[in-house]
PLY file of the C-alpha trace (Angstrom):
ply
format ascii 1.0
element vertex 272
property float x
property float y
property float z
element edge 271
property int vertex1
property int vertex2
end_header
-17.10 12.28 135.79
-13.30 12.23 135.82
-11.74 9.55 133.61
-9.32 7.95 136.06
-11.87 7.90 138.87
-14.35 6.16 136.58
-11.68 3.68 135.39
-11.07 2.68 139.01
-14.79 2.17 139.53
-14.96 -0.13 136.51
-11.84 -2.01 137.64
-13.56 -2.74 140.96
-16.63 -4.31 139.31
-16.87 -8.04 139.93
-19.50 -9.21 137.44
-17.84 -9.97 134.07
-20.79 -8.83 131.96
-21.09 -5.57 133.90
-17.35 -4.95 133.61
-17.43 -5.52 129.85
-20.41 -3.18 129.38
-18.93 -0.49 131.64
-15.55 -0.68 129.88
-17.17 -0.20 126.48
-19.25 2.68 127.85
-16.17 4.32 129.37
-14.31 4.16 126.07
-17.30 5.63 124.25
-17.46 8.56 126.69
-13.71 9.29 126.65
-13.89 12.63 124.82
-16.52 13.95 127.25
-14.60 13.03 130.42
-12.24 15.32 132.30
-8.73 14.10 133.11
-6.83 14.73 136.33
-3.17 13.89 135.64
-1.99 14.94 139.11
-2.81 12.85 142.16
-5.99 11.21 141.01
-8.39 8.74 142.63
-7.64 6.73 145.76
-8.56 3.11 146.34
-11.49 2.92 148.80
-10.59 1.41 152.20
-10.94 -2.36 152.21
-11.22 -2.56 148.42
-9.00 -5.19 146.84
-7.99 -5.23 143.20
-8.95 -6.33 140.71
-12.67 -6.85 141.02
-13.40 -10.41 139.96
-16.30 -12.86 140.34
-16.43 -15.69 142.88
-15.81 -18.09 140.02
-13.44 -19.15 138.56
-11.61 -20.50 141.58
-8.18 -18.84 141.62
-5.30 -21.22 142.30
-1.52 -21.28 141.89
-0.44 -21.68 138.26
1.14 -25.03 139.17
-2.27 -26.28 140.36
-4.09 -25.70 137.07
-4.75 -29.13 135.56
-3.73 -29.42 131.91
-6.24 -31.19 129.70
-5.70 -32.46 126.18
-7.41 -30.27 123.54
-8.22 -33.45 121.61
-11.23 -33.83 123.93
-14.18 -31.45 124.00
-13.67 -30.76 127.69
-9.98 -30.11 127.04
-10.81 -27.56 124.36
-13.32 -25.91 126.69
-10.62 -25.70 129.38
-8.17 -24.23 126.87
-10.61 -21.57 125.68
-11.52 -20.84 129.29
-7.87 -20.21 130.14
-7.56 -17.77 127.24
-10.82 -16.08 128.25
-9.40 -15.63 131.75
-6.27 -14.03 130.27
-8.48 -11.61 128.36
-10.54 -10.83 131.47
-7.30 -10.10 133.32
-6.18 -7.97 130.38
-9.26 -5.75 130.81
-8.18 -5.22 134.41
-4.56 -4.57 133.44
-5.54 -1.88 130.94
-7.96 -0.20 133.37
-5.28 -0.28 136.07
-2.83 1.45 133.70
-5.43 4.21 133.27
-6.34 4.91 136.90
-3.06 4.20 138.68
-0.49 6.37 136.91
-0.63 10.15 136.87
1.43 12.67 134.96
1.02 11.03 131.55
-0.23 12.64 128.30
-3.90 12.32 127.46
-2.93 10.04 124.53
-1.57 7.53 127.04
-4.97 7.23 128.73
-6.71 7.08 125.35
-4.45 4.23 124.25
-5.02 2.09 127.34
-8.74 2.74 127.35
-8.85 1.51 123.76
-6.91 -1.58 124.82
-9.40 -2.19 127.64
-12.30 -2.03 125.20
-10.66 -4.45 122.76
-9.82 -6.86 125.59
-13.47 -6.71 126.65
-14.44 -7.62 123.09
-12.01 -10.55 123.09
-13.36 -11.81 126.41
-16.92 -11.62 125.10
-16.01 -13.53 121.92
-14.42 -16.33 123.93
-17.17 -16.49 126.54
-19.84 -16.72 123.84
-17.81 -19.43 122.10
-17.66 -21.43 125.34
-21.40 -21.10 125.75
-21.98 -22.42 122.20
-19.73 -25.45 122.54
-21.69 -28.72 122.70
-21.98 -29.98 126.25
-24.30 -32.29 128.14
-26.52 -30.43 130.57
-25.98 -26.68 130.87
-23.54 -24.86 128.54
-19.99 -24.19 129.64
-19.28 -20.66 130.84
-16.53 -18.50 132.25
-15.91 -19.71 135.79
-16.29 -23.43 135.10
-12.55 -24.19 135.35
-9.91 -23.05 137.88
-7.60 -20.22 136.80
-4.52 -18.39 138.06
-3.54 -14.73 138.44
-0.04 -14.77 136.95
-0.59 -11.62 134.89
-1.99 -9.67 137.81
0.92 -10.55 140.10
3.27 -8.61 137.80
0.76 -5.77 137.79
1.11 -5.62 141.59
4.91 -5.75 141.44
5.02 -2.76 139.07
2.29 -0.73 140.78
4.72 2.00 141.80
6.54 2.47 138.49
4.82 3.17 135.18
8.08 2.56 133.30
8.39 -0.93 134.77
4.69 -1.57 134.06
5.09 -0.74 130.38
8.24 -2.85 130.15
7.05 -5.96 131.94
3.31 -6.30 131.37
2.45 -5.41 127.74
5.87 -5.94 126.16
6.85 -9.01 128.24
3.94 -11.05 129.58
1.29 -10.00 127.08
3.79 -10.21 124.22
4.13 -13.88 125.12
0.65 -14.30 123.67
2.03 -13.33 120.27
4.32 -16.36 120.47
1.81 -18.80 121.95
-1.24 -18.12 119.77
0.03 -19.63 116.47
1.07 -22.80 118.32
-2.39 -23.13 119.86
-4.00 -22.49 116.47
-1.89 -25.23 114.87
-3.13 -27.77 117.43
-6.74 -26.71 116.92
-6.44 -26.93 113.13
-5.07 -30.43 113.47
-8.10 -31.43 115.55
-10.32 -29.96 112.84
-13.69 -30.09 114.62
-16.16 -27.25 113.98
-15.66 -25.76 117.45
-11.86 -26.01 117.11
-11.85 -24.25 113.73
-14.18 -21.55 115.04
-11.72 -21.01 117.89
-8.88 -20.62 115.35
-10.82 -17.80 113.67
-11.42 -16.07 117.01
-7.72 -16.31 117.84
-6.93 -14.63 114.50
-8.91 -11.59 115.68
-7.26 -11.61 119.07
-3.74 -11.98 117.66
-4.31 -9.07 115.26
-5.41 -6.78 118.07
-2.74 -7.96 120.51
0.00 -6.87 118.12
-1.40 -3.37 118.50
-1.56 -3.67 122.29
2.08 -4.73 122.53
2.98 -1.88 120.16
1.31 0.55 122.57
3.39 -0.89 125.40
6.55 -0.52 123.33
5.68 3.08 122.42
5.09 4.24 125.98
8.07 2.29 127.34
10.36 4.08 124.91
8.64 7.43 125.53
9.23 7.06 129.27
12.83 5.97 128.76
13.47 9.06 126.64
11.85 11.29 129.25
14.09 9.80 131.96
17.26 9.75 129.84
17.48 5.96 129.75
18.48 3.63 126.93
15.46 1.34 126.36
17.53 -1.66 125.31
20.02 -1.42 128.17
17.41 -0.64 130.83
15.07 -3.51 130.02
17.29 -6.29 131.54
17.66 -4.12 134.66
13.88 -4.04 135.07
13.45 -7.76 134.43
15.93 -8.52 137.21
14.58 -5.89 139.62
10.99 -7.13 139.33
11.79 -10.83 138.85
10.15 -11.06 135.44
10.26 -14.47 133.76
12.93 -14.92 131.12
11.14 -15.76 127.89
12.15 -18.76 125.84
11.78 -19.49 122.11
10.03 -20.07 119.83
9.15 -16.43 119.21
6.65 -15.09 116.70
9.25 -12.87 115.07
6.88 -11.43 112.46
4.28 -10.36 115.03
6.89 -9.04 117.44
8.50 -6.91 114.74
5.10 -5.52 113.76
4.62 -4.67 117.43
7.86 -2.67 117.36
10.58 -4.95 118.69
13.97 -4.05 117.22
16.69 -6.32 115.80
18.73 -5.86 118.98
15.78 -6.77 121.19
14.99 -9.85 119.13
18.62 -10.96 119.31
18.60 -10.53 123.09
15.48 -12.69 123.35
16.89 -15.38 121.05
20.17 -15.55 122.97
18.41 -16.20 126.24
0 1
1 2
2 3
3 4
4 5
5 6
6 7
7 8
8 9
9 10
10 11
11 12
12 13
13 14
14 15
15 16
16 17
17 18
18 19
19 20
20 21
21 22
22 23
23 24
24 25
25 26
26 27
27 28
28 29
29 30
30 31
31 32
32 33
33 34
34 35
35 36
36 37
37 38
38 39
39 40
40 41
41 42
42 43
43 44
44 45
45 46
46 47
47 48
48 49
49 50
50 51
51 52
52 53
53 54
54 55
55 56
56 57
57 58
58 59
59 60
60 61
61 62
62 63
63 64
64 65
65 66
66 67
67 68
68 69
69 70
70 71
71 72
72 73
73 74
74 75
75 76
76 77
77 78
78 79
79 80
80 81
81 82
82 83
83 84
84 85
85 86
86 87
87 88
88 89
89 90
90 91
91 92
92 93
93 94
94 95
95 96
96 97
97 98
98 99
99 100
100 101
101 102
102 103
103 104
104 105
105 106
106 107
107 108
108 109
109 110
110 111
111 112
112 113
113 114
114 115
115 116
116 117
117 118
118 119
119 120
120 121
121 122
122 123
123 124
124 125
125 126
126 127
127 128
128 129
129 130
130 131
131 132
132 133
133 134
134 135
135 136
136 137
137 138
138 139
139 140
140 141
141 142
142 143
143 144
144 145
145 146
146 147
147 148
148 149
149 150
150 151
151 152
152 153
153 154
154 155
155 156
156 157
157 158
158 159
159 160
160 161
161 162
162 163
163 164
164 165
165 166
166 167
167 168
168 169
169 170
170 171
171 172
172 173
173 174
174 175
175 176
176 177
177 178
178 179
179 180
180 181
181 182
182 183
183 184
184 185
185 186
186 187
187 188
188 189
189 190
190 191
191 192
192 193
193 194
194 195
195 196
196 197
197 198
198 199
199 200
200 201
201 202
202 203
203 204
204 205
205 206
206 207
207 208
208 209
209 210
210 211
211 212
212 213
213 214
214 215
215 216
216 217
217 218
218 219
219 220
220 221
221 222
222 223
223 224
224 225
225 226
226 227
227 228
228 229
229 230
230 231
231 232
232 233
233 234
234 235
235 236
236 237
237 238
238 239
239 240
240 241
241 242
242 243
243 244
244 245
245 246
246 247
247 248
248 249
249 250
250 251
251 252
252 253
253 254
254 255
255 256
256 257
257 258
258 259
259 260
260 261
261 262
262 263
263 264
264 265
265 266
266 267
267 268
268 269
269 270
270 271
């Protein structure tokens, strides 16, 4: 089986558990798979991306009701929203593997590793939801509405791997580096067993996400060098061209620097 063809097959899967298992299996088999870096697989007629289950209901981001994490239902909704981000992140990583040709084998290895780690994160959060105390049946992924904000940028950058590296991992996903400590602080203040368990899970996710953003930074700069572009000067061009959101402080400066952001890039972010 060819790697990129198989990545597209996994991306099209709709059942979350099957997608997680197939992603892990694909990563395990990486060394045994062939790699076609020219042309590659085609999306089957009528197939829409990404494959996702019937639930959660997908709505506009402005329609997602915000609930206070001081309530059990509010914490379940919060963890569900993060689980949905991680499910989308599996899809984003798989899309980076199948969609773009002409990249070194290390590129595909990096994004397949990211896909596997995102699958692990999703599983941790889903299992946590299922353990949270709840009258009747346990909570599960799909119980709250969600939006596809991350995937919309994936669609906008579908024709340009340089823009994808700039605006998905090092822009939208990097926002998670900033948001996670703030969420953890709220959960620590609540102090319930389920809230503190969620804090520990977010520690794992934050650690891994630093590496994912670093991979995005690495390949963005590699592509800029290949095309004779200055990474710092070209980034604002891409944000304007693809209508990327302008990020606002506070920023997790420590995590961003570990992920490879430079002093100049941090200054640009801080100056708005």
